[in-house]
C-alpha positions as CSV (number, residue, x, y, z in Angstrom):
1,M,8.9,-9.0,-61.3
2,A,5.2,-8.7,-60.8
3,R,3.9,-6.5,-57.9
4,T,1.5,-8.1,-55.4
5,I,-1.5,-5.8,-55.3
6,G,-4.7,-6.0,-53.3
7,A,-7.7,-4.2,-54.8
8,L,-9.1,-1.5,-52.6
9,L,-12.7,-0.3,-53.2
10,L,-12.4,2.9,-51.1
11,G,-14.5,5.3,-53.2
12,A,-13.7,9.0,-52.9
13,G,-12.8,9.1,-49.2
14,V,-9.8,11.5,-50.0
15,S,-11.3,14.0,-52.4
16,W,-8.1,16.1,-52.7
17,L,-6.3,13.0,-54.1
18,A,-8.6,12.0,-56.9
19,A,-7.8,13.8,-60.2
20,G,-10.4,14.8,-62.8
21,P,-10.6,16.9,-65.9
22,A,-10.5,20.7,-65.3
23,P,-14.0,22.4,-65.5
24,A,-14.7,24.2,-68.7
25,A,-16.2,27.3,-66.9
26,S,-14.1,30.4,-67.2
27,G,-14.5,31.6,-63.7
28,P,-13.5,30.0,-60.3
29,S,-15.7,27.1,-59.2
30,P,-15.8,24.8,-56.2
31,A,-14.3,22.0,-58.4
32,A,-11.4,24.2,-59.3
33,A,-10.9,25.3,-55.7
34,S,-10.6,21.7,-54.6
35,A,-8.1,20.6,-57.3
36,P,-6.0,17.7,-56.1
37,A,-3.1,18.4,-53.8
38,A,-1.7,14.9,-54.4
39,L,-2.0,12.5,-57.3
40,C,-0.8,9.0,-57.7
41,R,-0.6,7.9,-61.3
42,P,1.2,5.6,-63.7
43,Q,4.2,7.0,-65.6
44,S,6.6,5.6,-68.1
45,H,10.2,6.7,-68.8
46,E,12.8,5.1,-71.0
47,G,10.5,2.1,-71.5
48,Q,10.1,1.5,-67.8
49,A,6.9,1.7,-65.8
50,Y,6.5,3.5,-62.5
51,A,3.8,4.7,-60.1
52,V,4.4,8.4,-59.2
53,C,2.7,10.2,-56.3
54,T,3.0,14.0,-56.3
55,V,2.1,16.0,-53.1
56,D,1.6,19.8,-52.9
57,L,2.7,20.6,-49.3
58,R,0.6,23.8,-49.3
59,R,-2.5,21.7,-49.4
60,A,-1.5,18.4,-47.8
61,R,0.9,17.2,-45.1
62,V,3.6,14.7,-45.7
63,K,4.3,12.7,-42.5
64,L,6.6,9.9,-41.4
65,F,5.4,7.0,-39.3
66,W,7.4,4.5,-37.4
67,R,5.6,3.4,-34.3
68,G,1.9,3.1,-33.7
69,P,-0.1,4.1,-30.6
70,D,1.0,0.9,-28.9
71,G,4.7,1.8,-29.2
72,L,5.4,-0.9,-31.7
73,P,6.5,-0.4,-35.3
74,Y,3.7,-0.3,-37.8
75,G,5.6,-2.8,-39.8
76,S,3.2,-2.7,-42.8
77,L,1.3,-0.4,-45.0
78,S,-1.9,-2.2,-44.3
79,R,-1.6,-1.6,-40.5
80,L,-0.8,2.1,-41.1
81,A,-3.8,2.4,-43.4
82,G,-6.0,0.7,-40.9
83,Q,-4.9,3.1,-38.2
84,Q,-5.1,6.3,-40.3
85,G,-8.3,5.4,-42.2
86,T,-9.4,7.4,-45.2
87,A,-7.3,10.4,-44.2
88,L,-4.3,8.6,-45.6
89,A,-4.0,9.4,-49.3
90,F,-0.9,7.3,-50.1
91,A,2.1,5.7,-48.3
92,M,5.3,3.9,-49.0
93,N,8.4,2.7,-47.2
94,A,10.6,5.6,-46.1
95,G,14.2,4.5,-45.7
96,M,16.4,1.7,-44.6
97,Y,16.0,-0.1,-41.2
98,D,17.5,-2.8,-39.1
99,T,16.2,-6.2,-38.0
100,G,14.1,-4.5,-35.3
101,L,12.5,-2.3,-37.9
102,A,14.3,0.8,-36.5
103,P,15.7,3.4,-38.9
104,V,19.5,3.0,-39.5
105,G,20.0,6.7,-39.9
106,L,18.5,10.1,-38.9
107,Y,14.8,10.0,-38.1
108,V,12.7,12.9,-37.0
109,E,9.0,12.5,-36.3
110,D,6.7,15.4,-35.2
111,G,9.8,17.5,-34.6
112,R,11.5,14.9,-32.3
113,E,14.7,13.3,-33.3
114,L,14.2,9.7,-32.5
115,K,17.4,8.5,-34.2
116,A,20.7,10.4,-34.7
117,A,22.3,10.9,-38.1
118,N,24.6,8.0,-39.3
119,T,27.8,9.3,-40.8
120,A,29.8,6.1,-40.5
121,N,31.3,4.3,-43.5
122,G,30.2,0.8,-44.3
123,P,28.8,-1.6,-46.9
124,G,25.5,-1.4,-48.8
125,N,23.5,1.3,-50.5
126,F,23.0,3.4,-47.4
127,H,26.7,4.0,-47.1
128,L,27.2,4.7,-50.9
129,K,28.1,8.3,-50.2
130,P,27.0,10.9,-50.5
131,N,23.8,9.7,-48.9
132,G,21.1,12.1,-47.9
133,V,18.1,13.3,-45.9
134,F,14.5,13.9,-47.1
135,Y,12.9,16.4,-44.7
136,V,9.6,18.4,-44.3
137,A,9.4,21.8,-42.7
138,G,5.9,23.3,-42.8
139,E,4.8,23.8,-46.4
140,R,8.2,23.0,-47.8
141,A,10.4,19.9,-48.2
142,G,13.9,19.2,-49.3
143,V,16.5,16.6,-50.1
144,L,20.0,17.4,-49.0
145,E,23.3,15.4,-48.8
146,T,23.7,14.3,-45.2
147,G,26.6,16.7,-44.5
148,R,24.8,19.7,-45.9
149,Y,21.7,18.8,-43.9
150,L,23.7,18.6,-40.7
151,K,25.3,22.0,-41.4
152,A,22.0,23.7,-42.4
153,H,20.1,22.1,-39.5
154,P,16.6,23.0,-40.8
155,R,13.8,23.0,-38.3
156,A,12.4,19.8,-39.7
157,E,9.1,18.3,-38.5
158,F,9.9,15.1,-40.3
159,A,13.2,13.7,-41.7
160,T,14.5,10.4,-42.8
161,Q,18.1,9.5,-43.9
162,S,18.8,7.0,-46.6
163,G,21.2,6.4,-49.4
164,P,22.5,6.9,-51.9
165,M,21.5,10.3,-53.2
166,L,20.2,9.7,-56.7
167,V,20.4,13.3,-58.1
168,I,22.5,16.1,-56.6
169,N,22.0,19.6,-58.0
170,N,20.8,18.1,-61.3
171,R,23.7,15.7,-61.6
172,I,23.5,11.9,-61.2
173,H,25.3,10.5,-58.1
174,P,29.0,10.1,-59.3
175,K,29.1,6.4,-58.3
176,I,25.9,5.5,-60.1
177,S,26.6,4.1,-63.6
178,E,24.3,4.8,-66.5
179,D,22.8,1.3,-66.4
180,G,24.5,-1.0,-63.9
181,P,23.9,-4.7,-63.5
182,S,21.9,-4.3,-60.2
183,Q,18.2,-4.4,-61.2
184,K,15.6,-4.2,-58.4
185,I,12.2,-2.7,-57.7
186,R,13.1,0.7,-56.2
187,N,11.4,3.6,-54.6
188,G,12.6,7.1,-53.8
189,V,11.7,10.8,-53.3
190,G,12.6,14.0,-55.0
191,V,11.6,17.7,-54.5
192,R,10.8,20.2,-57.1
193,P,12.8,23.5,-57.2
194,D,10.2,25.6,-55.3
195,G,10.3,23.2,-52.4
196,H,6.5,22.9,-52.2
197,I,6.1,19.8,-54.4
198,A,7.4,16.4,-53.2
199,V,7.5,13.6,-55.7
200,F,7.5,9.9,-54.7
201,A,8.1,7.1,-57.2
202,I,8.3,3.3,-57.2
203,S,9.2,1.1,-60.2
204,E,6.8,-1.5,-61.3
205,A,9.6,-3.9,-62.3
206,P,13.3,-4.1,-61.5
207,V,15.3,-1.1,-62.8
208,S,18.9,0.0,-62.5
209,F,20.0,2.9,-60.3
210,G,20.8,4.9,-63.4
211,A,17.4,4.6,-64.9
212,F,15.7,5.4,-61.6
213,A,17.9,8.5,-61.1
214,R,17.1,9.8,-64.6
215,L,13.4,9.4,-63.9
216,F,13.7,12.0,-61.2
217,R,16.0,14.3,-63.0
218,D,14.6,14.2,-66.5
219,A,10.9,13.2,-66.2
220,L,9.9,14.4,-62.7
221,G,11.8,17.7,-62.6
222,C,13.6,17.1,-59.3
223,P,17.1,18.6,-59.1
224,N,17.7,16.5,-55.9
225,A,16.4,13.0,-55.2
226,L,17.0,10.3,-52.7
227,F,16.9,6.5,-52.9
228,L,14.7,5.1,-50.2
229,D,15.1,1.3,-50.7
230,G,14.9,-1.6,-53.1
231,S,13.3,-5.1,-53.1
232,V,11.0,-4.3,-50.2
233,S,9.7,-1.2,-51.9
234,S,5.9,-1.0,-51.5
235,L,3.1,1.4,-52.2
236,Y,-0.4,2.1,-50.7
237,A,-2.4,4.2,-53.2
238,P,-6.2,3.9,-52.9
239,S,-6.7,6.2,-55.9
240,M,-5.0,3.5,-57.9
241,G,-6.7,0.6,-56.1
242,R,-3.4,-0.5,-54.8
243,Q,-2.0,-2.0,-51.6
244,D,1.3,-3.8,-52.0
245,L,2.3,-6.7,-49.8
246,S,5.9,-6.9,-48.6
247,R,8.2,-8.1,-45.9
248,P,8.0,-6.2,-42.6
249,L,8.8,-2.5,-43.1
250,G,10.5,0.1,-40.9
251,P,9.7,3.8,-41.2
252,L,6.9,4.8,-43.6
253,V,5.9,8.0,-45.3
254,G,2.5,9.1,-46.3
255,A,0.3,12.1,-47.1
256,V,-2.8,13.4,-45.3
257,A,-5.0,16.4,-46.0
258,R,-4.2,19.6,-44.1
């Protein structure tokens, strides 16, 4: 399935996002000091194409966005980008939502819990347990199974619950088959072992859950990763000249410079 992409000629408004070759000089230089904290780039794995955005939380902030200044859901990446301006390095949809564009599970924004955790059983991907929570606390992030998150109760500035978990302690979710029949455009998030690097990925064409989970475990180095959504999955990445169009979206996640 082709992605719908609008070209964005935004120049170098977010200098810490744009990657370039390392300088040849042996000593420190301004260019080296301003090496990118986040990078969106194409990547392939097992013959499938993806866009991957990597964020170093020591140099950039990962934030969640649900409602705009008017109290209404942003509803689209274009509205979020218009409100945030060039400060927004990238953004994508950030978890499942209801018909009113409200999160269906735990949602924390700026340290305030706006929706409680959802531990109910039910149909659909969200309830394919274990599901999980992606959270940000200062210069660290994490992905935990929902039960473990609720027990640990980290002091999260931002958190979103979704499901299923894709990778749990370097193991693929037990209910995800190697290459099942469900093929959709998917997006998700994983965190590297040191907790400082968050990795967001979206497939360029429909992929299976198994292929998507292996991307995070085998290619992106994430021992824990969470599925965010499928079909509506969308990416705003000005460094790639990309702004996807989609149906109305609920919560969004993005990166801004510290």
